[in-house]
Rosetta silent file (secondary structure, phi, psi, omega in degrees, C-alpha in Angstrom):
SEQUENCE: MPCLTIPTLSRTFSHFRHWISANSSRRRTWLQVLVCGFFFIATGCHSKPVASSSAAKPDNFQSPAAPRNRTPGALLGACESRDAVGCILLGVDYEKGDGVDQDDKQAFHYFRQACDLGLPDGCLRTGFFYETGAGMAHKDQKQAAVLYRLACAAGNANACYSVAVLLHQGNGIPKDDGEAAIFFEKACSLHFDTACGVIR
SCORE:     score description
SCORE:     0.000 S_00000001
   1 L     0.000  134.188  179.120   20.358   -4.394  -17.579 S_00000001
   2 L   -67.510  155.277 -178.962   17.344   -3.809  -19.834 S_00000001
   3 L   -77.936  149.072  178.524   14.436   -6.251  -19.537 S_00000001
   4 L   -97.627  126.672  176.511   13.853   -8.769  -22.393 S_00000001
   5 L   -82.393  164.088  179.799   10.428   -8.766  -23.939 S_00000001
   6 H   -61.554  -48.238  176.073    8.713  -11.923  -25.181 S_00000001
   7 H   -56.420  -34.299  177.819    9.253  -10.978  -28.843 S_00000001
   8 H   -68.440  -35.002  173.910   12.956  -10.378  -28.115 S_00000001
   9 H   -63.015  -45.819 -179.326   13.093  -13.798  -26.523 S_00000001
  10 H   -59.414  -46.139 -177.504   11.517  -15.471  -29.565 S_00000001
  11 H   -57.683  -42.231 -171.802   13.937  -13.808  -31.888 S_00000001
  12 H   -65.063  -43.430  179.504   16.810  -14.804  -29.624 S_00000001
  13 H   -62.946  -32.832 -175.629   15.644  -18.499  -29.510 S_00000001
  14 H   -72.814  -22.096  172.812   15.365  -18.649  -33.289 S_00000001
  15 H   -60.570  -30.831 -169.821   19.229  -17.810  -33.517 S_00000001
  16 L   -91.865   -5.896 -173.347   19.923  -21.041  -31.787 S_00000001
  17 H   -65.304  -39.562  176.663   17.847  -23.339  -34.107 S_00000001
  18 H   -72.610  -11.611 -178.351   20.621  -23.904  -36.574 S_00000001
  19 H   -88.397  -14.019  178.632   22.948  -24.696  -33.828 S_00000001
  20 L   -94.516  133.455  173.067   20.889  -27.726  -32.571 S_00000001
  21 L  -117.917  153.651 -172.306   21.105  -31.097  -34.246 S_00000001
  22 L   -63.721  -23.897 -173.269   18.791  -33.967  -33.556 S_00000001
  23 L  -104.364   11.174  179.498   21.723  -36.264  -32.363 S_00000001
  24 L  -111.152   94.380 -179.601   23.477  -33.885  -29.987 S_00000001
  25 H   -63.984  -35.223 -177.290   22.214  -34.538  -26.479 S_00000001
  26 H   -62.702  -47.792  179.753   24.955  -32.157  -25.087 S_00000001
  27 H   -65.717  -38.188  177.170   23.583  -29.240  -27.216 S_00000001
  28 H   -62.652  -38.773  177.417   20.017  -29.988  -26.241 S_00000001
  29 H   -58.508  -46.596 -179.013   21.113  -29.863  -22.580 S_00000001
  30 H   -59.323  -40.166 -176.788   22.718  -26.478  -23.140 S_00000001
  31 H   -64.187  -41.013  176.602   19.686  -25.207  -24.872 S_00000001
  32 H   -60.118  -44.343  178.450   17.483  -26.216  -21.910 S_00000001
  33 H   -58.688  -41.423 -176.483   19.740  -24.288  -19.621 S_00000001
  34 H   -68.667  -41.096  179.895   19.578  -21.224  -21.853 S_00000001
  35 H   -58.646  -51.973  178.818   15.812  -21.445  -22.153 S_00000001
  36 H   -57.126  -40.426 -177.563   15.398  -21.633  -18.331 S_00000001
  37 H   -73.419  -43.873  173.508   17.775  -18.777  -17.879 S_00000001
  38 H   -55.393  -42.785 -174.238   16.019  -16.526  -20.463 S_00000001
  39 H   -77.940  -27.769  176.277   12.542  -17.091  -18.998 S_00000001
  40 H   -65.715  -38.867  177.875   13.923  -16.469  -15.422 S_00000001
  41 H   -70.549  -39.835  177.450   15.251  -13.059  -16.612 S_00000001
  42 H   -64.528  -40.016 -178.195   12.051  -12.298  -18.367 S_00000001
  43 H   -70.545  -37.962 -178.989    9.890  -13.227  -15.489 S_00000001
  44 H   -70.399  -30.882 -179.994   12.041  -11.272  -13.078 S_00000001
  45 H   -73.345  -40.061 -170.982   11.985   -8.214  -15.261 S_00000001
  46 H   -93.217  -13.522  179.147    8.293   -8.052  -15.820 S_00000001
  47 L   -79.797  132.833  174.286    7.056   -8.910  -12.453 S_00000001
  48 L  -120.136  154.349  176.464    6.102   -5.881  -10.368 S_00000001
  49 L   -49.974  128.653  174.373    4.852   -5.569   -6.749 S_00000001
  50 L   -71.788  119.006  177.012    1.141   -6.298   -6.786 S_00000001
  51 L   -58.530  115.296 -174.759   -0.736   -3.281   -5.650 S_00000001
  52 L  -140.882  131.868 -174.836   -2.352   -4.414   -2.452 S_00000001
  53 H   -61.605  -26.863 -179.326   -4.285   -2.503    0.243 S_00000001
  54 H   -56.319  -31.624  177.811   -2.677   -4.684    2.852 S_00000001
  55 H   -73.750  -12.303 -177.509    0.541   -2.854    2.372 S_00000001
  56 H   -94.251    8.858  179.940   -1.104    0.357    3.222 S_00000001
  57 L   -66.847  126.766 -177.335   -1.956   -0.530    6.790 S_00000001
  58 L   -61.909  143.312  177.160   -0.697    2.346    8.914 S_00000001
  59 L   -82.824  172.557  179.797    2.234    1.731   11.135 S_00000001
  60 L   -56.685  132.523 -178.947    2.222    2.882   14.832 S_00000001
  61 L   -79.990  136.666 -176.549    1.931    6.598   14.878 S_00000001
  62 L  -133.345  132.626 -179.037    4.850    8.443   16.433 S_00000001
  63 L  -146.951  133.610  176.652    4.989   12.230   17.004 S_00000001
  64 L   -65.317  -15.444  179.303    7.304   14.551   18.900 S_00000001
  65 L   -91.365   12.587  179.902    4.170   16.454   19.797 S_00000001
  66 L   -68.033  142.274  176.999    2.744   13.640   21.662 S_00000001
  67 L   -50.023  141.932  178.679    1.638   14.345   25.269 S_00000001
  68 L   -61.139  -41.423 -176.789    4.386   13.547   27.819 S_00000001
  69 L   -87.804  113.072 -173.809    1.849   11.436   29.911 S_00000001
  70 L  -100.980   18.721  177.964    0.826    8.588   27.567 S_00000001
  71 L   -67.636  152.790  175.987   -1.700    7.083   29.996 S_00000001
  72 H   -52.552  -40.580 -179.844   -5.121    6.500   28.455 S_00000001
  73 H   -64.656  -38.790 -177.931   -6.614    8.967   30.836 S_00000001
  74 H   -70.457  -39.056  179.281   -4.141   11.720   29.946 S_00000001
  75 H   -65.210  -36.071  175.685   -4.685   11.005   26.226 S_00000001
  76 H   -64.507  -43.237  179.467   -8.438   11.177   26.645 S_00000001
  77 H   -62.864  -42.546  170.592   -8.073   14.512   28.305 S_00000001
  78 H   -61.877  -39.225  178.601   -5.938   15.766   25.457 S_00000001
  79 H   -66.078  -41.742  176.184   -8.286   14.496   22.958 S_00000001
  80 H   -63.137  -25.313  179.410  -11.203   16.130   24.710 S_00000001
  81 L   -94.211   20.273  176.780   -9.240   19.423   24.545 S_00000001
  82 L    66.484   36.155  171.006   -9.134   19.025   20.770 S_00000001
  83 L   -93.813  105.922 -169.136   -5.579   17.734   20.638 S_00000001
  84 H   -61.947  -36.423  179.890   -5.540   15.730   17.436 S_00000001
  85 H   -65.073  -43.353  179.877   -2.299   13.840   18.492 S_00000001
  86 H   -66.448  -33.452  175.436   -3.850   12.769   21.790 S_00000001
  87 H   -64.933  -45.744 -177.561   -6.906   11.436   19.832 S_00000001
  88 H   -71.392  -40.795  178.247   -4.843    9.331   17.437 S_00000001
  89 H   -60.398  -40.553  176.885   -2.621    7.977   20.126 S_00000001
  90 H   -62.055  -37.217 -179.982   -5.654    6.985   22.145 S_00000001
  91 H   -66.106  -38.344  176.871   -7.022    5.369   18.988 S_00000001
  92 H   -62.477  -43.407  179.946   -3.706    3.385   18.578 S_00000001
  93 H   -61.667  -46.290 -179.302   -4.081    2.196   22.212 S_00000001
  94 H   -66.887  -35.259  177.992   -7.518    0.919   21.581 S_00000001
  95 H   -61.877  -38.973 -171.137   -6.498   -0.706   18.291 S_00000001
  96 H   -93.069  -18.850 -168.751   -3.629   -2.548   19.962 S_00000001
  97 L    71.186   39.841 -176.536   -5.240   -3.073   23.352 S_00000001
  98 L   -98.695  101.626 -175.921   -2.393   -1.225   24.909 S_00000001
  99 L    79.834   -6.456  177.764   -3.365   -0.111   28.492 S_00000001
 100 L  -139.593  163.587  174.804   -7.019   -0.526   27.519 S_00000001
 101 L   -68.117  134.607 -177.643   -9.260   -3.296   26.377 S_00000001
 102 L   -62.413  128.635 -173.933   -8.821   -3.837   22.605 S_00000001
 103 L  -154.650  102.979 -177.326  -11.852   -2.228   20.848 S_00000001
 104 H   -62.741  -31.764  179.132  -11.917   -1.479   17.209 S_00000001
 105 H   -68.067  -35.060  175.626  -15.066    0.674   17.482 S_00000001
 106 H   -69.055  -45.013 -178.202  -13.234    2.962   20.029 S_00000001
 107 H   -60.365  -46.116 -179.749  -10.140    3.042   17.924 S_00000001
 108 H   -62.352  -43.332 -175.642  -12.202    4.169   14.899 S_00000001
 109 H   -56.158  -45.220 -178.541  -14.037    6.750   17.004 S_00000001
 110 H   -76.546  -33.901  172.880  -10.746    8.369   18.075 S_00000001
 111 H   -67.563  -38.371  178.963   -9.067    8.122   14.619 S_00000001
 112 H   -64.673  -39.224  177.747  -12.143    9.826   13.215 S_00000001
 113 H   -59.934  -46.433 -178.369  -11.829   12.594   15.816 S_00000001
 114 H   -58.718  -44.665 -176.539   -8.105   12.990   14.884 S_00000001
 115 H   -65.528  -43.349  178.956   -9.108   13.306   11.214 S_00000001
 116 H   -61.816  -28.275  179.938  -11.889   15.829   11.969 S_00000001
 117 L   -91.714   15.627  170.766   -9.259   17.898   13.780 S_00000001
 118 L    89.354    9.647  174.953   -7.146   17.988   10.696 S_00000001
 119 L   -84.120  117.578  178.116   -4.456   15.287   11.281 S_00000001
 120 H   -53.913  -41.381  178.554   -3.780   13.514    7.962 S_00000001
 121 H   -65.118  -31.364  173.382   -2.746   10.274    9.682 S_00000001
 122 H   -63.331  -38.929  174.925   -6.033   10.214   11.397 S_00000001
 123 H   -70.241  -36.147  174.944   -7.873   10.278    8.101 S_00000001
 124 H   -57.840  -44.499 -168.045   -5.610    7.530    6.753 S_00000001
 125 H   -77.166  -36.913  171.933   -6.378    5.339    9.638 S_00000001
 126 H   -61.601  -42.034  171.024  -10.151    6.080    9.555 S_00000001
 127 H   -55.637  -42.303  178.100  -10.063    5.299    5.859 S_00000001
 128 H   -60.068  -42.389  176.551   -8.368    2.091    6.567 S_00000001
 129 H   -66.013  -43.248  175.280  -11.165    1.061    8.934 S_00000001
 130 H   -58.562  -42.245 -175.991  -13.810    1.983    6.260 S_00000001
 131 H   -70.350  -35.978 -179.431  -11.991   -0.103    3.718 S_00000001
 132 H   -91.264  -13.094 -176.875  -11.566   -3.167    5.818 S_00000001
 133 L    80.470    7.774 -176.164  -14.805   -2.923    7.796 S_00000001
 134 L   -71.026  129.669  175.533  -12.998   -3.076   11.079 S_00000001
 135 L    80.947   10.263  179.973  -15.112   -1.752   13.962 S_00000001
 136 L  -145.396  174.113 -174.360  -18.295   -1.373   11.848 S_00000001
 137 L   -77.676  -31.069 -176.338  -21.004   -3.434   10.365 S_00000001
 138 L  -152.267  159.836  173.996  -19.819   -3.211    6.755 S_00000001
 139 L   -72.686  154.972  176.465  -17.124   -1.905    4.518 S_00000001
 140 L  -145.299   81.962 -172.686  -17.393    1.447    2.725 S_00000001
 141 H   -66.530  -28.894 -176.591  -14.558    1.742    0.123 S_00000001
 142 H   -66.694  -44.179  175.846  -16.170    4.938   -1.249 S_00000001
 143 H   -63.317  -42.744  179.450  -15.768    6.675    2.167 S_00000001
 144 H   -57.076  -43.361 -177.031  -12.293    5.184    2.469 S_00000001
 145 H   -65.576  -38.725  179.673  -11.330    6.710   -0.914 S_00000001
 146 H   -58.463  -52.510 -177.474  -12.690   10.122    0.251 S_00000001
 147 H   -67.685  -34.956  177.597  -10.526   10.043    3.356 S_00000001
 148 H   -63.141  -42.834 -179.031   -7.410    8.747    1.559 S_00000001
 149 H   -65.232  -34.545  178.873   -7.654   11.584   -0.951 S_00000001
 150 H   -64.474  -45.853 -178.805   -7.994   14.050    1.902 S_00000001
 151 H   -67.186  -39.755 -179.374   -4.947   12.717    3.623 S_00000001
 152 H   -63.666  -43.644 -179.213   -3.000   12.391    0.369 S_00000001
 153 H   -58.437  -31.253  176.244   -3.709   16.121   -0.435 S_00000001
 154 L   -83.748    4.000  176.118   -2.040   16.926    2.959 S_00000001
 155 L    96.179   17.399  178.088    1.050   14.979    1.923 S_00000001
 156 L   -86.466  110.328 -171.897    0.464   11.587    3.426 S_00000001
 157 H   -66.177  -38.498 -179.240    2.266    9.105    1.094 S_00000001
 158 H   -60.852  -43.664  179.358    0.523    6.030    2.569 S_00000001
 159 H   -66.820  -30.212  178.476   -2.892    7.582    1.784 S_00000001
 160 H   -68.767  -40.612  177.083   -1.867    8.355   -1.792 S_00000001
 161 H   -63.940  -44.625 -175.254   -0.889    4.673   -2.319 S_00000001
 162 H   -63.857  -40.237  179.348   -4.047    3.465   -0.733 S_00000001
 163 H   -74.952  -29.722  174.347   -6.408    5.449   -2.921 S_00000001
 164 H   -60.168  -43.491 -176.281   -4.217    4.418   -5.928 S_00000001
 165 H   -70.387  -43.462 -175.698   -4.756    0.687   -5.106 S_00000001
 166 H   -62.043  -43.567  179.958   -8.516    1.227   -4.683 S_00000001
 167 H   -63.456  -43.281  179.748   -8.642    3.023   -8.111 S_00000001
 168 H   -62.619  -43.542 -176.797   -6.437    0.301   -9.713 S_00000001
 169 H   -84.143  -16.247 -174.813   -8.497   -2.607   -8.403 S_00000001
 170 L    63.900   38.318 -173.159  -11.900   -0.917   -8.838 S_00000001
 171 L   -89.010   94.167 -177.764  -12.523   -2.091   -5.250 S_00000001
 172 L    80.824  -11.836  171.392  -15.817   -0.475   -4.252 S_00000001
 173 L  -134.222  166.688 -178.389  -15.265    2.481   -6.571 S_00000001
 174 L   -58.692  135.158 -178.715  -14.987    2.808  -10.355 S_00000001
 175 L   -69.244  131.012  179.692  -11.813    1.356  -11.684 S_00000001
 176 L  -149.703   93.627 -176.465   -9.522    4.087  -13.183 S_00000001
 177 H   -71.544  -27.014  175.389   -5.949    3.130  -13.951 S_00000001
 178 H   -60.026  -52.637  178.086   -5.191    6.615  -15.285 S_00000001
 179 H   -61.243  -43.580  178.826   -6.057    8.254  -11.998 S_00000001
 180 H   -51.881  -44.813 -179.245   -4.459    5.376  -10.138 S_00000001
 181 H   -58.761  -44.455 -172.822   -1.150    6.058  -11.922 S_00000001
 182 H   -60.735  -44.379  177.177   -1.284    9.740  -10.888 S_00000001
 183 H   -66.946  -36.402  173.152   -1.641    8.656   -7.135 S_00000001
 184 H   -61.596  -47.037  178.332    1.071    6.008   -7.430 S_00000001
 185 H   -57.723  -50.307 -177.482    3.380    8.670   -8.859 S_00000001
 186 H   -64.932  -34.707 -178.665    2.559   11.081   -6.009 S_00000001
 187 H   -67.179  -38.654  176.996    3.037    8.329   -3.385 S_00000001
 188 H   -68.284  -34.862  177.633    6.417    7.526   -4.952 S_00000001
 189 H   -68.419  -17.023 -179.036    7.394   11.197   -5.006 S_00000001
 190 L  -102.033   14.085  172.378    6.700   11.314   -1.322 S_00000001
 191 L    73.708   37.165  174.074    9.123    8.315   -0.911 S_00000001
 192 L   -94.255  101.636 -165.516    6.607    5.517   -0.443 S_00000001
 193 H   -62.792  -35.372 -173.946    8.860    2.707   -1.882 S_00000001
 194 H   -61.473  -34.524 -179.698    6.039    0.210   -2.548 S_00000001
 195 H   -70.232  -36.121  179.884    4.445    2.741   -4.952 S_00000001
 196 H   -63.221  -43.520  179.862    7.804    3.275   -6.708 S_00000001
 197 H   -62.426  -29.917 -179.185    7.990   -0.450   -7.308 S_00000001
 198 H   -70.733  -43.476 -167.331    4.519   -0.470   -8.888 S_00000001
 199 H   -87.646  -16.878 -177.696    5.178    2.265  -11.456 S_00000001
 200 L   -84.144    0.000    0.000    8.729    1.109  -12.559 S_00000001
């Protein structure tokens, strides 16, 4: 069903004016019901998901290429051997405190290594740390945007959405709704449902 615009609602309400008489309480009651119904429809049609960076927080990384031995020691060895998957999995362990003491600085370190080794999800996670300031002294949305763009160019839908949000909000970088729309579209084309909800 097409959405009703405010002008359309106004025209619709005007058609009921002749129907209402000052002494008809029943008709006034029905009009109140209709008014509530129309505004419910209008509000529902025009509300879109609010673009929020919190929706872009990466989920736990899963990969069929993950080392068979998931102990922190084995992952450290894999990472030191330039295995990007080993680096990111070790970062996840530090982020969650899984098998090691929870440490955002260490998580950031290994996510950054995964990114430097060419893993898009590593760049996404590093960007999220820059955006939120986790594990560091201050936030750096400009660097977050750089990393999100890098991961997006490699086909990471979450990263496309994340940079779109930064551009849309002008959060630490110049606001640019035109460019934000491009990234929302790309995220949607990569099946990131939240982005699809924003552009529809």
